[in-house]
C-alpha positions as CSV (number, residue, x, y, z in Angstrom):
1,M,-14.2,-5.0,15.6
2,T,-15.5,-1.4,15.9
3,T,-17.8,0.0,13.2
4,S,-15.9,3.3,12.9
5,P,-13.0,3.2,10.5
6,L,-9.4,2.9,11.9
7,L,-8.2,5.0,8.9
8,E,-10.1,7.5,6.8
9,V,-8.6,9.1,3.7
10,D,-11.1,11.8,2.5
11,A,-10.7,13.6,-0.8
12,L,-6.9,13.6,-0.6
13,E,-5.1,15.9,-3.1
14,V,-1.3,15.9,-3.3
15,R,0.8,18.2,-5.5
16,F,4.5,18.5,-6.3
17,R,6.6,21.4,-7.4
18,S,8.7,20.7,-10.5
19,E,10.7,22.7,-13.0
20,E,7.6,22.6,-15.3
21,G,5.3,24.0,-12.5
22,I,2.8,22.4,-10.1
23,V,2.1,18.8,-10.8
24,S,-1.0,17.2,-9.4
25,S,-0.2,13.6,-8.4
26,V,-3.2,12.4,-6.3
27,N,-6.7,13.8,-7.0
28,G,-9.5,13.4,-4.6
29,V,-8.7,9.9,-3.3
30,S,-11.1,8.6,-0.6
31,F,-11.2,5.2,1.2
32,A,-11.4,3.8,4.7
33,I,-9.9,0.8,6.6
34,K,-11.5,-0.8,9.6
35,E,-9.8,-2.6,12.4
36,G,-8.9,-6.2,11.4
37,E,-9.5,-5.4,7.7
38,T,-7.1,-5.7,4.8
39,V,-7.6,-3.3,2.0
40,A,-5.6,-3.8,-1.2
41,V,-4.7,-0.7,-3.3
42,V,-4.0,-1.9,-6.8
43,G,-3.0,-0.3,-10.1
44,E,0.0,0.1,-12.5
45,S,3.1,2.0,-11.5
46,G,2.5,5.8,-11.6
47,C,-1.1,5.6,-10.4
48,G,-0.4,7.3,-7.1
49,K,-0.5,4.4,-4.7
50,S,2.8,5.0,-3.0
51,V,2.3,8.8,-2.8
52,T,-1.0,8.1,-1.0
53,S,0.7,5.8,1.5
54,L,3.5,8.3,2.2
55,S,0.9,11.1,2.7
56,I,-0.7,9.0,5.5
57,L,2.7,8.8,7.2
58,G,3.7,12.4,6.6
59,L,6.6,11.3,4.5
60,I,6.1,12.9,1.1
61,P,9.2,14.6,-0.3
62,D,10.0,18.2,0.4
63,N,8.8,19.4,-3.0
64,G,5.3,17.9,-2.3
65,E,2.4,19.1,-0.3
66,I,-1.1,17.9,0.6
67,S,-3.2,20.7,-0.9
68,S,-6.6,19.5,0.4
69,G,-8.4,16.6,2.0
70,A,-8.2,14.9,5.4
71,I,-6.5,11.8,6.9
72,R,-7.9,10.5,10.2
73,F,-6.4,7.7,12.3
74,N,-8.6,6.5,15.1
75,G,-10.4,9.8,14.8
76,L,-7.2,11.7,15.1
77,D,-6.4,14.3,12.4
78,L,-3.0,13.3,11.1
79,L,-2.6,16.4,8.9
80,G,-3.0,18.6,12.0
81,L,-0.4,16.8,14.1
82,K,2.9,18.3,15.0
83,K,5.9,16.4,13.5
84,R,6.9,15.2,17.0
85,D,3.5,13.6,17.7
86,L,3.5,12.0,14.2
87,R,6.9,10.5,14.8
88,K,5.5,8.8,18.0
89,L,2.7,7.2,15.9
90,R,5.1,6.0,13.1
91,G,6.7,2.7,13.8
92,N,4.4,2.1,16.8
93,D,0.7,2.5,16.0
94,I,1.3,2.8,12.3
95,S,4.1,0.8,10.6
96,M,5.2,0.7,7.0
97,I,7.0,-2.0,5.0
98,F,8.8,0.0,2.3
99,Q,9.3,-1.3,-1.3
100,E,13.1,-0.8,-1.4
101,P,14.7,-2.3,1.7
102,M,18.3,-1.3,0.7
103,T,17.4,2.4,0.8
104,S,15.3,2.0,4.0
105,L,18.0,0.2,6.1
106,N,21.0,2.2,7.4
107,P,24.2,0.8,5.8
108,V,26.4,1.6,8.8
109,F,24.4,-0.1,11.6
110,T,24.0,-3.8,12.1
111,I,20.6,-5.5,11.6
112,G,20.2,-6.1,15.3
113,N,20.9,-2.5,16.1
114,Q,18.3,-1.3,13.7
115,V,15.5,-3.7,14.8
116,S,16.3,-3.1,18.4
117,E,16.1,0.6,18.0
118,V,12.4,0.4,17.1
119,L,11.7,-1.7,20.2
120,R,13.7,0.4,22.6
121,L,12.1,3.6,21.3
122,H,8.5,2.5,21.1
123,Q,8.2,-0.5,23.5
124,K,10.7,0.9,26.1
125,L,12.7,-2.3,26.2
126,N,16.2,-2.4,27.5
127,R,19.2,-3.3,25.3
128,S,19.2,-7.0,26.0
129,Q,15.4,-7.4,25.9
130,A,15.3,-5.5,22.6
131,L,18.0,-7.8,21.1
132,E,16.2,-10.9,22.3
133,K,12.9,-9.7,20.8
134,S,14.7,-8.7,17.5
135,I,16.1,-12.3,17.1
136,E,12.6,-13.6,17.8
137,M,11.0,-11.4,15.1
138,L,13.7,-12.3,12.6
139,E,13.0,-16.0,13.2
140,L,9.3,-15.3,12.8
141,V,9.7,-14.0,9.3
142,G,11.8,-17.0,8.2
143,I,15.3,-15.8,8.6
144,P,17.7,-18.7,9.5
145,D,20.5,-18.2,12.0
146,A,18.9,-15.1,13.3
147,E,21.5,-14.8,16.1
148,K,24.2,-14.5,13.5
149,V,22.2,-12.2,11.2
150,V,21.7,-9.6,13.9
151,K,25.4,-9.0,13.8
152,R,25.5,-8.4,10.1
153,F,25.2,-5.2,8.0
154,P,22.5,-4.7,5.3
155,H,25.0,-5.1,2.4
156,Q,25.9,-8.6,3.7
157,L,22.3,-9.9,3.1
158,S,20.4,-10.7,-0.1
159,G,17.5,-8.5,-1.3
160,G,15.0,-11.1,0.0
161,M,16.6,-11.2,3.4
162,R,16.7,-7.4,3.7
163,Q,13.0,-7.3,2.8
164,R,12.3,-9.8,5.6
165,V,14.2,-7.6,8.0
166,M,12.0,-4.7,7.1
167,I,8.9,-6.8,7.6
168,A,10.2,-7.9,11.1
169,M,10.8,-4.2,12.0
170,A,7.3,-3.2,10.9
171,L,5.6,-6.0,12.8
172,S,7.7,-5.9,16.0
173,C,5.5,-3.4,17.8
174,N,2.1,-5.0,16.8
175,P,0.9,-1.9,15.0
176,K,-2.8,-1.0,14.8
177,L,-2.3,-0.1,11.1
178,L,0.3,-1.7,8.8
179,I,1.0,-0.1,5.4
180,A,2.7,-2.6,3.1
181,D,4.1,-1.3,-0.2
182,E,4.8,-4.3,-2.4
183,P,6.0,-6.3,0.6
184,T,6.6,-9.6,-1.1
185,T,8.1,-8.5,-4.4
186,A,11.7,-9.6,-3.7
187,L,10.7,-12.9,-2.0
188,D,10.4,-16.4,-3.4
189,V,7.1,-18.1,-3.4
190,T,7.6,-20.1,-0.2
191,I,8.7,-17.1,1.8
192,Q,5.9,-15.0,0.2
193,A,3.3,-17.5,1.5
194,Q,4.9,-17.4,4.9
195,I,4.9,-13.6,5.1
196,L,1.2,-13.4,4.0
197,Q,0.3,-16.0,6.6
198,L,2.2,-13.9,9.2
199,M,0.2,-10.7,8.2
200,K,-3.0,-12.7,8.4
201,R,-2.2,-13.8,11.9
202,L,-1.3,-10.2,12.9
203,K,-4.7,-9.1,11.6
204,E,-6.6,-11.9,13.4
205,D,-4.7,-11.8,16.7
206,F,-4.3,-8.0,17.1
207,Q,-7.1,-6.6,14.9
208,T,-4.5,-4.8,12.8
209,G,-5.8,-2.9,9.8
210,V,-3.7,-3.5,6.7
211,M,-3.2,-1.3,3.7
212,M,-1.6,-3.5,1.0
213,I,-0.2,-1.8,-2.0
214,T,0.5,-4.2,-4.8
215,H,0.1,-5.0,-8.5
216,D,0.0,-8.7,-7.8
217,L,-3.7,-9.6,-8.0
218,G,-3.0,-13.2,-6.8
219,V,-1.8,-11.7,-3.5
220,V,-5.0,-9.6,-3.4
221,A,-7.2,-12.6,-3.8
222,E,-5.2,-14.4,-1.0
223,I,-5.2,-11.7,1.7
224,A,-7.6,-8.8,1.0
225,D,-11.1,-8.1,2.2
226,R,-11.7,-5.1,0.0
227,V,-10.0,-3.7,-3.1
228,V,-9.3,0.0,-4.1
229,V,-8.4,0.3,-7.8
230,M,-6.3,3.4,-8.6
231,Y,-5.6,4.9,-12.0
232,A,-3.9,8.2,-12.9
233,G,-4.1,9.6,-9.3
234,E,-7.8,8.7,-8.8
235,V,-9.8,5.8,-7.3
236,V,-11.7,4.4,-10.3
237,E,-13.4,1.4,-8.5
238,Q,-13.6,0.0,-5.0
239,G,-15.5,-2.8,-3.4
240,T,-15.2,-6.2,-1.7
241,V,-12.8,-8.8,-3.2
242,E,-15.8,-10.8,-4.5
243,E,-17.4,-7.8,-6.2
244,V,-14.2,-6.5,-7.8
245,F,-12.9,-9.9,-9.0
246,H,-16.3,-11.4,-10.1
247,K,-18.3,-8.3,-11.1
248,P,-15.7,-5.7,-12.2
249,Q,-17.4,-2.6,-13.5
250,H,-14.6,-0.2,-14.6
251,P,-12.9,-1.0,-17.9
252,Y,-9.5,-0.6,-16.3
253,T,-10.3,-3.1,-13.6
254,R,-11.5,-5.6,-16.3
255,G,-8.2,-5.0,-18.2
256,L,-6.2,-5.7,-15.1
257,L,-8.1,-8.9,-14.3
258,A,-7.9,-10.1,-18.0
259,S,-4.1,-9.9,-17.7
260,I,-3.9,-12.6,-15.0
261,P,-2.7,-16.0,-16.2
262,K,-5.2,-18.7,-15.4
263,V,-4.0,-22.2,-14.7
264,D,-7.1,-24.0,-16.2
265,A,-7.3,-21.8,-19.4
266,V,-5.5,-22.4,-22.7
267,V,-4.9,-19.1,-24.4
268,D,-2.6,-17.9,-27.2
269,E,-1.7,-14.7,-25.3
270,L,-2.6,-12.8,-22.2
271,G,-4.9,-9.9,-22.2
272,T,-3.3,-6.5,-22.2
273,I,-4.3,-2.8,-21.7
274,A,-3.2,-0.7,-24.7
275,G,-0.9,2.2,-24.0
276,S,0.5,3.3,-20.7
277,V,-0.4,5.4,-17.6
278,P,-0.3,9.1,-18.6
279,S,2.2,11.4,-16.9
280,P,0.8,13.7,-14.1
281,R,2.4,16.5,-16.1
282,N,-0.1,15.9,-18.9
283,W,-3.3,14.3,-17.6
284,P,-5.9,13.7,-20.4
285,T,-9.1,15.8,-20.3
286,G,-12.3,14.1,-19.3
287,C,-11.9,10.5,-18.0
288,K,-8.2,9.9,-17.6
289,F,-8.5,6.4,-18.9
290,H,-10.3,7.3,-22.1
291,P,-7.1,7.2,-24.4
292,R,-6.7,3.5,-23.5
293,C,-10.4,2.5,-23.1
294,P,-12.1,0.4,-25.8
295,L,-15.5,1.8,-24.6
296,A,-14.6,5.5,-24.8
297,T,-17.2,7.9,-26.2
298,D,-17.3,11.7,-26.7
299,V,-18.6,12.3,-23.2
300,C,-15.6,10.3,-21.8
301,R,-13.2,12.6,-23.7
302,E,-14.9,15.8,-22.5
303,K,-16.2,15.3,-19.0
304,S,-14.6,13.6,-16.0
305,P,-16.9,11.0,-14.3
306,V,-17.6,11.0,-10.6
307,M,-17.6,8.0,-8.2
308,E,-21.1,6.5,-8.0
309,A,-22.3,3.7,-5.7
310,T,-23.7,0.7,-7.4
311,S,-24.3,-1.2,-4.1
312,E,-23.7,-0.5,-0.4
313,T,-20.0,-1.7,-0.8
314,H,-19.3,-1.1,-4.5
315,E,-18.3,2.2,-6.2
316,N,-17.2,2.9,-9.8
317,R,-16.1,5.9,-11.8
318,C,-17.3,5.4,-15.4
319,W,-19.7,6.9,-17.8
320,N,-20.5,3.5,-19.5
321,T,-21.4,1.4,-16.5
């Protein structure tokens, strides 16, 4: 494993044009992923996790723009690449498992056609080789009767089956970086475990770096090496899994962990975080978490905290730590 990061996201700012004006969605996000490392990006819906991942791939919607910051892959400046060169990286060196398989698969082409296309384009396989590899990949992600499934269309498969097809496509080229946006949401527990094991094997066999976007902290504990906690477009805490799970520093991280059901604990009700994530159209002043934070003081309401290192591997954005 090399010491230099495979992926570096540095002070990323993403804005969107709307009828109400410019909306800032991601604000100064920074993190890195090394070869063979799995970094989980966690937080509630609306925290900016998916926008961050789409920015890495150059796939943010037309009304959005990366206003500042840098994204480097293997030392290559992704923001400075031409669209043609970025397309060569996507699906080959960098793959993504999208959250919504029905909107990611083309409804008018068969499953075999779509998985084969990736292999023919990036791996230069001929038609029969690509189809054979497609069947192998579908079997690898737990799809029964793969030889029949390659002849079917997306609407003929269940949501879980479509998600496994997307995973097969993403893994087919042995990417250096895999971005997985809630990859196991539509899957039952048995298939979920199988997919997580497959991703672990990819990491170990090919030194693939993995960016796992999820709200399932059980999955994080199972697969991640490090955790990046996002709230309201910012990173509020990041560190190793052990640090974040056993010594959480930010009140938001503590709230997320308190909401996890524990098998050996008897409680009347689960912990919750009061309120909801604010809209990017109306971010609070000061610390963005202060309206929901039980520890908030006047300085929290007035001044925005900065990320501060509390160890070589642990950072936190809070006035009260």
